[in-house]
FIBALUM-394736 format. One record per residue: residue number from 1; x negated, y negated, z of N, C-alpha, C, CB in turn. Coordinates in steps of 0.02 Angstrom, whole numbers. Atoms other than C-alpha are relative to their C-alpha. Glycine has a CB too. Example, Ala and Ser with C-alpha at 12.3 -4.5 7.8 and 13.67 -1.06 7.14 Angstrom:
residues 2
    n    n.c1    n.c2    n.c3   ca.c1   ca.c2   ca.c3    c.c1    c.c2    c.c3   cb.c1   cb.c2   cb.c3
    1     -45      59       0    -615     225     390     -45     -60       0      50      -1      62
    2      42      59      -3    -684      53     357      39     -55      37     -20     -23     -71
end
This chain:
residues 200
    n    n.c1    n.c2    n.c3   ca.c1   ca.c2   ca.c3    c.c1    c.c2    c.c3   cb.c1   cb.c2   cb.c3
    1     -33     -11     -86    -243     660    -683      36     -48      22     -53       4      61
    2     -52      49     -46    -135     616    -575     -32     -22      57      68      35      28
    3      31      58     -58    -187     460    -483      64     -14      73     -12     -94     -54
    4     -19      18     -24     -75     383    -329     -11     -68      -6      -4      28      34
    5      36      28     -14    -132     220    -284      53     -61      45     -46     -10     -58
    6     -41      25     -47     -77     152    -136     -22     -84      51       6      67      47
    7      27      29       0     -92     -35    -111      14     -53      81       4     -14     -64
    8     -38      61     -95     -81    -178      75     -48      -3      47      78      41      63
    9      55      40     -27    -159    -282     156      -9      32      53       8     -71      12
   10     -18     -63     -47    -161    -120     279     -22     -27      77     -48      79     -25
   11      -6      63     -44    -162    -263     447      23      31      56      49     -61     -26
   12      60     -92      -1    -200    -109     533      30      31     -64      18      79      87
   13     -32     -21      10    -182      20     429      66      71      65     -43       6     -51
   14     -20     -70     -45     -31     172     512      28      44     -13      31      -1      45
   15     -50     -84       4      74     327     523       9      -2     -80     102       3      51
   16     -40     -65      16     164     301     434      -9     -30    -105     113       2      54
   17      11      18      89      80     207     267     -64     111      14     -85    -139     -31
   18      68    -103      29     -38     403     310      62      43     -38     -41      87     112
   19     -64     -27      19     138     478     290      25      25     -79      43     -52      22
   20     -48      29      72     227     409     125     -78      28     -22      38    -108     -18
   21      59       5      72      50     427      54      -5      91      -6    -108     -52      25
   22     -10     -86      29      57     634      96      58      29     -39       3      49      60
   23     -63     -25      77     225     638      42     -16      -2     -62      64     -46     -14
   24     -31      15      92     210     561    -146     -40      68     -13     -35     -93     -63
   25      68     -38      65      33     670    -164      55      55      -9    -105      41      35
   26     -14     -95     -11     135     878    -106      46     -45     -76      60      61     106
   27     -22     -10      43     278     804    -199      17     -26     -56      22      12      15
   28      32      10      68     238     741    -355     -74      24     -44      -2     -61       2
   29      40     -38      34      71     845    -381     -66     -41      -7      31      21     -64
   30      46      52       5     -54     701    -350     -52      39      -1      -2     -53      50
   31      66     -29       1    -230     762    -394     -54     -65      87     -36     -17    -116
   32      29      40     -53    -285     599    -273      33     -48      15     -57     -21     -10
   33     -20      45      12    -226     449    -190     -59     -57      63      84      12       3
   34      14      52       1    -309     294    -174      30     -60      42       3      -3     -52
   35     -23      74     -46    -296     174     -50     -45     -70      10       8      23      78
   36      44      62      -7    -335     -10     -76      22     -64      28     -23     -18     -60
   37       3      71     -64    -372    -147      52      29     -76     -66    -128     -20      47
   38       3      53      43    -299    -314     -12     -47     -44       2      45     -31       3
   39      14      54      -5    -410    -441     -30      29     -55      33      -5      -9     -42
   40      -9      53       0    -339    -626     -51      57      23     -20     -37     -44     -27
   41    -101     -28      34    -121    -560     -80      33     -69      -8      69      56      77
   42     -11      63      44     -74    -695    -167      79     -19      37       0      20     -99
   43     -74     -19     -24     110    -664     -83     -28     -47      87      24     119       1
   44      24     -19     -80      40    -684     126     -70     -41       1     -15      96      19
   45      53      63      18     -90    -849      48      46     -42      92      20     -60    -120
   46     -45       8     -49     -74    -961     219     -29      13      78      54      46     -18
   47      -7     -14     -29     -48    -841     307     -56      36      44      38      10     -19
   48      29     -22      -2    -188    -761     447     -11      36      -9      -7      -4      15
   49      14     -56      33    -265    -601     373     -64      -2      67     -16      -1     -97
   50      56     -10     -20    -401    -538     461     -51      24     -42       5      31      43
   51      66      -1      41    -574    -508     386       7      65     -12     -71     -22      33
   52      15     -64      24    -590    -367     264     -30      53      10     -14      -2     -33
   53      40     -26      13    -742    -313     326       6      74      46     -51     -46       5
   54     -60     -45     -32    -612    -236     467      37      24      -4      25      -3      23
   55      -7     -63      51    -492    -182     363       2      25     -21       3      22     -18
   56      45     -95      25    -583     -69     255      -3      33      29     -66      19     -15
   57      33     -66     -73    -676       0     408      85      74      38     -32     -89     116
   58     -53     -59     -53    -492      57     484      21      46     -40      76     -30      37
   59     -41     -39      19    -427     118     335     -51      47     -38      58     -33     -37
   60      63     -21      16    -611     208     305      36      56      52     -79     -49      13
   61       2     -31     -39    -579     281     470      86      72      17     -21     -60      46
   62     -25     -25      12    -428     334     448      60      61     -39     -14     -22      14
   63     -41     -59      93    -390     440     282     -73      28       8      27     -58    -121
   64      87     -36       8    -561     518     331      16      83     -21     -56      -2      96
   65      -5     -54      18    -514     683     374      49      28     -62      10      21      53
   66     -40     -21      44    -398     698     215     -31      -5     -65      59     -31       5
   67      34       2      45    -491     739      45      51     -20     -53     -38      58      -5
   68     -19      28      68    -381     696     -59       5     -95       4      84      40     -21
   69       8     109     -10    -406     492      11     -34       0     -19     -10     -56      61
   70      66      14      16    -519     386     -49       0     -90      17     -17      28     -88
   71       2      66     -45    -553     205       3     -28     -42     -68     -59       1      82
   72      36      48      59    -571      71    -140      11     -55       0      11      11     -63
   73      44      93       4    -652    -101    -138      26     -36     -34     -75     -15     -29
   74      -5      37      30    -599    -193    -251      20     -57      15      17      18     -31
   75     -93      61      -1    -465    -294    -226     -50     -55      60     122      61      64
   76      48      55     -42    -591    -342     -72     -70     -48       0     -13      31      43
   77     111      46      34    -750    -368    -202      28     -44     -36     -81      55     -70
   78     -14      90      31    -664    -497    -309      -7     -33      12      38     -34     -11
   79     -12      43     -37    -655    -649    -266      69     -41     -47     -72     -38      18
   80     -42      61      26    -499    -793    -274      52      59      16     -11     -43     -91
   81     -76     -48     -45    -296    -694    -261     -12      82     -22     106     -32     -44
   82      -7     -74      24    -265    -521    -294      54      49      19     -55      32      16
   83     -68     -10      42    -155    -483    -416      24      85       5     -17     -23     -90
   84     -25     -50      55     -71    -304    -470     -49      -2     -43      66     -15     -37
   85      17      -9      57     -72    -305    -615     -74      -7     -19      36     -37     -30
   86      68      -9      -1    -268    -360    -592     -31      57      -7     -21     -18      47
   87      26     -45     -56    -296    -216    -478      -4      71     -67      69      11      88
   88      -4     -78      36    -225     -58    -610     -14      -8     -76      83      39       8
   89      52     -29      67    -327    -133    -773     -31      -2       1     -11      -7     -49
   90      78     -67     -12    -470     -92    -668      -1      36     -19     -25      36      48
   91     -24     -43     -21    -425      67    -609      -8      11     -50      47       7      32
   92     -21     -26      58    -375      91    -792     -55      31     -10      24     -41     -51
   93      57      -8       0    -549      56    -866     -58      48      62      -7     -64      -6
   94      42     -59     -74    -629     153    -687      19      68     -21      38      -9     100
   95       5     -56       6    -550     306    -711      29      69     -53      12      -1      48
   96     -28     -33      86    -491     322    -910      65       7       4     -29      82     -30
   97     -60     -29      29    -354     318   -1004      45      19     -23      11       5      -2
   98     -62     -64     -40    -268     483    -983      32      20      41      -3      40      10
   99     -50     -20     -70    -249     497    -813      53     -93      22     -81      32      95
  100     -29      29      10     -84     435    -769      23     -53      73      35      40     -35
  101      14      35     -64     -74     298    -584      98     -11       0     -68     -88      -6
  102     -61     -18     -32      78     305    -479      -9     -38      70      10      84       6
  103     -29      45     -58     131     148    -385      10      16      70      58     -19     -15
  104     -23      -8     -79     164     191    -189      12     -54      -2     -43      23      62
  105      -1      40     -60     253      79    -115     104      -9      35     -45     -90     -33
  106     -73     -29     -65     432      26       9      20     -37     -47      18     -18     101
  107     -50      39     -10     598     -22     -34      13     -82     -19       3       9      58
  108      30      74      30     537    -202     -20     -20      -7     -23     -24     -36       9
  109      34      38      53     420    -243    -119      23      21     -50     -67       2      -5
  110     -14      -9      36     490    -146    -243      35     -78     -28      25      57      11
  111     -93      54     -16     669    -286    -215     -38     -65     -42      34     -34     127
  112       6      99      18     545    -411    -258     -77      15     -12      22     -79      85
  113      65     -13      49     427    -342    -372      24     -60     -73      -5     109     -32
  114     -21      20      59     524    -439    -526     -48     -90      26     106      10     -13
  115      42      73      46     420    -603    -492     -76      34      44      36    -123      31
  116      97       7      -4     243    -554    -462     -33      -6     -44     -42      51      22
  117      32      37      37     146    -589    -591     -33      67     -57     -53     -51      49
  118       1     -78      57     166    -461    -774      33      49      44     -91      39     -28
  119     -37     -66     -27     274    -352    -686      33      63     -61      70     -32      48
  120       4     -38      41     330    -285    -843     -45      61     -30       6     -32     -24
  121     100     -48      41     121    -237    -904       7      38      49    -106     -46      -1
  122      22     -60     -51     143    -153    -703      34      54     -23      18      -8      78
  123     -49     -36     -17     289     -63    -750     -42      80     -79     100     -60     -11
  124      45     -42      96     190       4    -950     -79      28      56     -44    -110    -110
  125      71     -44     -23      22      58    -832       3      73      62     -54     -66      42
  126     -22     -65     -43     112     133    -675      56      27      25     -23       2      46
  127     -73      -2     -29     270     225    -620     -12      15      97      51      79     -48
  128      16      -1     -89     327     159    -449      41      24      -3      -7     -55      57
  129     -68     -71     -59     371     284    -333      29     -38      74     -64      99      46
  130      -8      40     -61     486     189    -181      28      22      58      32     -50     -13
  131     -41     -33     -67     506     228     -13      38     -48      30     -46      29      59
  132     -43      46     -50     638     189     119     -32     -42      44      40      37      42
  133      16      55     -80     615      33     254      27      12       6      -8     -63      27
  134     -29     -11     -84     708      67     397      39    -104     -17    -104      18      98
  135     -42      64      38     820     -92     361      21     -58     -57      -4     -24      21
  136       9      44      79     799    -143     162      50      80     -35    -122     -19     -44
  137     -76     -14      33     942     -77      50     -40       5     -58      73     -63       2
  138       2     -12     105     914      16    -107     -13     -39     -42      59      13     -41
  139     -22      12      18     861     -53    -200      67      12     -83     -38     -19      24
  140     -40     -28      50     967    -105    -379     -45      18     -63      57     -48     -17
  141      84      -7      79     853     -49    -519      38     -20     -57     -45     106     -30
  142     -36      72      74     988    -110    -667     -42     -66      -7      94     -45      27
  143      -2      66      22     963    -275    -608     -42     -38     -27      14     -29      35
  144      38      12       6     786    -258    -614      -3       1     -88     -32      32      46
  145      -2     -22      83     802    -220    -806     -17     -56     -34      72      26     -31
  146      -2      81      30     822    -411    -865     -84     -32      14      70     -58      56
  147     116     -10      -1     630    -426    -798     -36      21     -32     -43      38      42
  148      23    -118       1     574    -254    -823      37      37     -68      61      66      98
  149     -19     -42      67     623    -213    -974     -14      95      -6     -53     -40     -63
  150      23     -98       4     648       0    -993     -29      33      86     -95      13     -73
  151      24     -17     -48     603      -1    -812      41     104      53      11     -86      36
  152      -1     -76     -55     725     122    -740       0      52     -40      69      14      51
  153      25     -35      -2     660     222    -820     -63      19      18      14       5     -29
  154      86       1     -28     486     190    -777     -13      -4      84     -42     -78     -35
  155      -3     -19     -74     513     245    -564      50      48      37       7     -58      31
  156     -20     -94     -44     559     369    -448      12     -31     101    -121      87      -8
  157     -15      22     -46     646     317    -325      -2      87      72      74     -47     -28
  158      29     -69     -55     619     423    -159      39     -32      50     -98      16      25
  159     -55       3     -66     757     444     -29     -37       7      64      59      65       0
  160      15     -15     -81     636     489     135     -68     -15     -11      17      82      37
  161     -60      24     -91     568     490     233     -37     -90       4     -39      76     122
  162     -18      81     -49     590     340     330     -25     -38      58      57       2      29
  163      26      38     -47     462     251     422      27     -28      31     -31     -30     -10
  164      47      65     -32     467     153     555     -38     -50      21      -9      -6       9
  165      99      47     -20     304      64     591       1     -34     -24     -78      20     -17
  166      29      64      13     236     -88     539     -28      -1      38      25     -52      -8
  167      37      59     -41     107    -193     555      -6     -41      42      -9     -27     -14
  168     -38      65     -58     172    -317     647       2     -11      57      56      -5       6
  169     -23       3     -93     248    -267     770     -75      78      35     140      46      16
  170      67     -36     -42      63    -139     799     -40     -53      24     -53      50     -47
  171      25      74     -37      -4    -327     792      41     -30      73      13     -64     -63
  172      -2      38     -70      98    -402     937       9      63      58      73     -61       2
  173      34     -63     -50      79    -220    1022     -37     -35      28     -39      65     -28
  174      49      47      -9     -59    -279    1045     -14     -23      43       0     -36     -25
  175      27      54     -33     -86    -443    1088      61     -42      76     -17     -55     -73
  176      -2      23     -35      37    -414    1196     -31      71      84      70     -37     -19
  177      37     -46     -47     -39    -273    1303      30      77     -26      19     -21      91
  178     -51     -75      33      57    -112    1240     -23      39     -31      55      -5     -44
  179      33     -96      48       6      54    1183      29     -20     -47      29     100      22
  180      -3     -11      48       7      78    1024      -3      72     -52     -31     -36      -1
  181     -14     -76     -27     -39     271    1049      67      36     -75      49      -8     111
  182     -38     -64      42      30     390     908      26     -40     -64      75      43      49
  183     -29      88      71      88     208     792     -73      -1     -71     -18    -134      74
  184      82      30      25    -134     202     721     -15      77      -6     -63     -58      67
  185      58     -35     -51    -242     347     727     -19     -29      40     -56      22     -21
  186      34      -9    -100    -342     393     876     -68     -63     -24     -52     128      36
  187      76      18      21    -501     314     759       5     -75     -15     -31      44     -70
  188     -26      67      53    -377     159     708     -12     -50      59      99       1     -37
  189       3      17     -68    -342     136     911     -53     -36      22       3      51      35
  190      87     -24     -12    -527     181     945     -32     -96     -28     -38      98     -81
  191      26      31      83    -576      31     796      13     -55      31      43      16     -85
  192     -31      66     -19    -449    -105     859      10     -12      69      63      -8     -30
  193      34      21     -56    -494     -98    1047     -53     -35      16     -10      36      22
  194      94       2      12    -686     -95     998     -30     -80      17     -25      20    -104
  195     -51      36      34    -653    -236     906      38     -65       6      37      33       1
  196     -47      65     -56    -552    -328    1020      45     -73     -53     -86     -55      66
  197     -96      25      21    -414    -338     871      44     -38       9      43      26      13
  198     -44      44      27    -262    -451     865      14      -4      75      57      20     -60
  199     -15      54     -57    -296    -514    1034      16     -53     -14     -44     -15      40
  200     -33     120       7    -189    -686    1082     -66     -29      -7      47     -62     102
end
């Protein structure tokens, strides 16, 4: 089985996440894509993050119409800081070692990957699939070889789609009373409004 892994804070999940996941699913012929909301991401320690129950519910609402998408809560269920390598190790045990994992991320995340916990181990467990993001240059894969030996043979660089939607901008727009229609699924927009999320 070929499984895509879409992790992130999802604060909130937006249409860019869904477009990239569906594009990867069809182009790489993935059997499914797992959306995994981060629990306590170490890179965002000290930053105000919306409680997991809200972020999980928004992901659930966003993906409910796609039978190939699923919600996995192993990171929010796990105490302590969240590390991608730990998540992949758990998934491998859960889905079976014969499955092939594809870790979906943006070019800016890929560029920062050498600073993650056990990046070499991550690259051995999953093929890294990187998508462009407006304002970020294509990472130099060759320069990553010193930290992640053999990485150039275990990644897929996608040239599109390049979606200029960000969760930060969505939160700012809500705080300023601006519309977020067509940036997030309708159900997510309603959830944000009903729960008073991202208000000043």
